[in-house]
N, C-alpha and C positions, 0 to 999 in steps of 0.2 A: 504493500500500500504506500509506504513512504517513497519507494522508487517511482511509483506512478505519479505521486504528487510532485516529486522533483522534476520528472520529465515534463509534466504539465506546466510547471513554473518556468522551466527552461525554454519552453516553446512560446511563452508570452513575449511580445515585442517589448524591448527595454526602452527604446526611444521611438517616439512617433512624431510625425511632422505636425505642425500647426497645433501645438499643445501649450496651454499655459503652464508656467513653472513657478514653484515656490522653493527657494533654496536658503538654507541657514546652516551655520556652524554652531554646534552646541558644545560649550566648554564644560568640563567636569566641575570646575570651581563654581560656575553659575548654577548648575544643577544641585550641587551639594548645599550651596548657600540658600537656595529656595526652600529645600527641605529643612535645613537647620532653623531658618527664621519663620518657617510656615508663611512665606510671603511670595508674591508674584515677582519674578525677575523678567526684565525686558531685554531681549537680545536682538541684534540686527538680523534682518532677513531681506531677501530680494524677491520681488514679484516680476515675472516676465509675461507679457501679453503678446500673442501673435499679431503681426501687422502685415498688410498686403505688400508694402514697399517701404523703403527708407524715407522716401519723400512724404508719403502719407503719415508715417510715424512721426516725423519731425513736425508736420503740420498740426497733428492732433494731440501731441504729447502733453501740452499744458492743460488742455481740457480733460484728458484722461486722468491726470494727477488730481485735478479738482474733484472729479467724480469719486476717486478712491478715498479722499480725505474723510468723508463721513463714515467710512467703513473701517479704516485702519490708519495708523500713523504714517505720515510720509516724512522721511528724514533727509531727503536729498532732492536734487533738481530733476532727476530722471534723465535717461538717455536712450538713444536708439542703437541697438546692437544687432550683429548677425551671429547666429549660432547654428552650426550644422546646416547651413544653407538657408535658414529661416530668418526673417526679419522680426525682431521683438522689441517692444517697449520695455525697458528695464527700470523699475522703480524701487528705491530703497524704502523698506518698511520695517515692521517690528513683529517679533514672535514673542508671545507671553509664555513663560514657564510657570505652570500652575501646580503647586504641590497639593496633596490631600489636605483639606481644611482651609484652603485659601480660595478667594474669589477675585478674579480680575475685575478691576473697576475702570480699566482703560477702554477707550473706543477701539476695539480690535476684533478681528475675525479669525486670527491665526493663533492657535494654541498648541502647546505640548503639555499634556497632563502628566504628573509624576506621582506614582503611588508605590508603596511598599509591596513587594511581591513575596508571598509566602513560599518557603521551601523547607520541608520537613527534614531534609538531609543536611542542612547547615544552619548555623546561627548567624552567619555573615549577612549584613544588610544587602538586600537586592532591590533595585529600583526599576520599575517598569515605566517605559516612556510611550505615550500614546499621542498621536497627532489628530487634531480635529479642526474643523472649520466652524465658525459661529453661525454660518448660514450656508445653504447649499451653493456649490460652485456655479450652477446655472443661474441662481439669483444674483450672485456676485457679478457674473459676466453681463447679465441683463442690465444691472444697474450701471455698469461701466459703458455699456453700449447705447445707453439712452441718447437719443438725438444724434446718433452717429451712423453713417453708412459703412464705416470701417470695420466695426466689430459685430459679431453675432454670438449667440450662446451655443452654437453648434461647433464644438471643438473635439478633437481626439482626447483620450484620457489624459488628465493633467499629470505633470511630473512633480513629485514631492521628493526633494533631495535634502538629506541631512548628513552633515559630517560631524562625527563624534570625536572630540579632541581631548586627550588627557593632559591637562595643564597643571595637575597637582604633582609637585616634585616629591619623589619618594613613594608615590602610589602607583601600583600596577593595577590595571583595570581589565576585567573580562567583560566582553560584549557578546551577548547572545542575540543575533538578529532573528526576527520573527517573520519568516516567509517574505523576505525582501531580497533585493540584490545588494550584496556586500562587496564593495570594490569591484562591481560589474559582474560578479558571479552569483548564481542562485544560492541562497542560504536558508536552511530549514530548521525548525525546532528540533533539537536533538543533535545537531551538528556540534563539533567542538567549538567552544567560544573563541572569539578573536581577542587575543591578549594585546593590550596597549600599554607600553611603557610610557615614561614621561615624554611628552610632546609627540607621541604617536597618535595617529588618527585613522579612522575608517569612514568610508563614504557608504551610506545606505540610501537606496532608491526604492520607493514603493513600486510593486508590480502594477500592471494595468488593473488587475482585479482589485487590489487593495486601494488603488487610487480612485476607482469608481465608487467604492464603498465610502471612502472619506468624502468624496465630492457630494454625497448626499447628507452631509453634516453629521456623520457618524464617526466616533473615535476609533482609531485603529492602532493597536499596540504593535510597535515596530521594533522594539529592542528592550532587552533586560540587561542592566549593567550591575556589576558587583565587584568588590575588591578581589583580586586574585588571592586564592588561598593555597598554601603549600599542601602537596599530596601527603 
C-alpha cells in the first residue's frame, strides 16, 4: 500500500504552468519563540500571481497590490518577474505562525499553525506544522481580479513552498515531511527524517492534491519537527 501511495505521489506534477505561488522560509528560532511565548510571530512570505505578459504586469501591479492590502500585509513595492517561463507579479507579504492557544489579530490570510504532536515512543517535544488559508484561494483570486481583465480565478493548482531552516546553534533538528516533496523528491510518512544541523535547511513543496485541499481553506499538516535524539 505504501509503495502504491509513493508511486501515486511521484506521478503528480510538481510544477504546473500558470499557478499562483506562496513561498516562505520558516526559521526554527521563530517557531520555537511562538510556542514559548504562546504568541503569533510574523515572518516574510512572497505571493506570486500569474500574468499574461510583462507589460500587463507592470501596468496593473499597483492596482493588484491595493487589492491585496485588505486581505494580507504588503511589505514591499512588488515587482514583475519571470519564473520557469511564466510571467508573475511578485508581492512581499507576511505569514503568521500561530501556536496552540494563540489567535492572530492581524489582517492576514496566510497561516502556519503549530501544535504539539503526541508520540508515545519518546518524551522529546514534537511540533506539527500545518498550512492554511483564511479564505479559499478562489475567493482570494476573485477579489484580486475585480475590475481586471488580466486575472481570472481559473488557475492550475497553487504552489505552496516552505523552506525549513535550522538557525539554532547547537541544535540538530529532525524533519518528518508529511506527503510532500522534500528537496524535489517525494517524501512519505514513515520515511527516515531529514536531519538538519545548524544552518541546514530543506525545501518542502505541497503536492497538487495537498494544494487543492489547502486552496479550499483547509489546514494541511506538512511537517513534524523535533530535536534529534541519540539512538
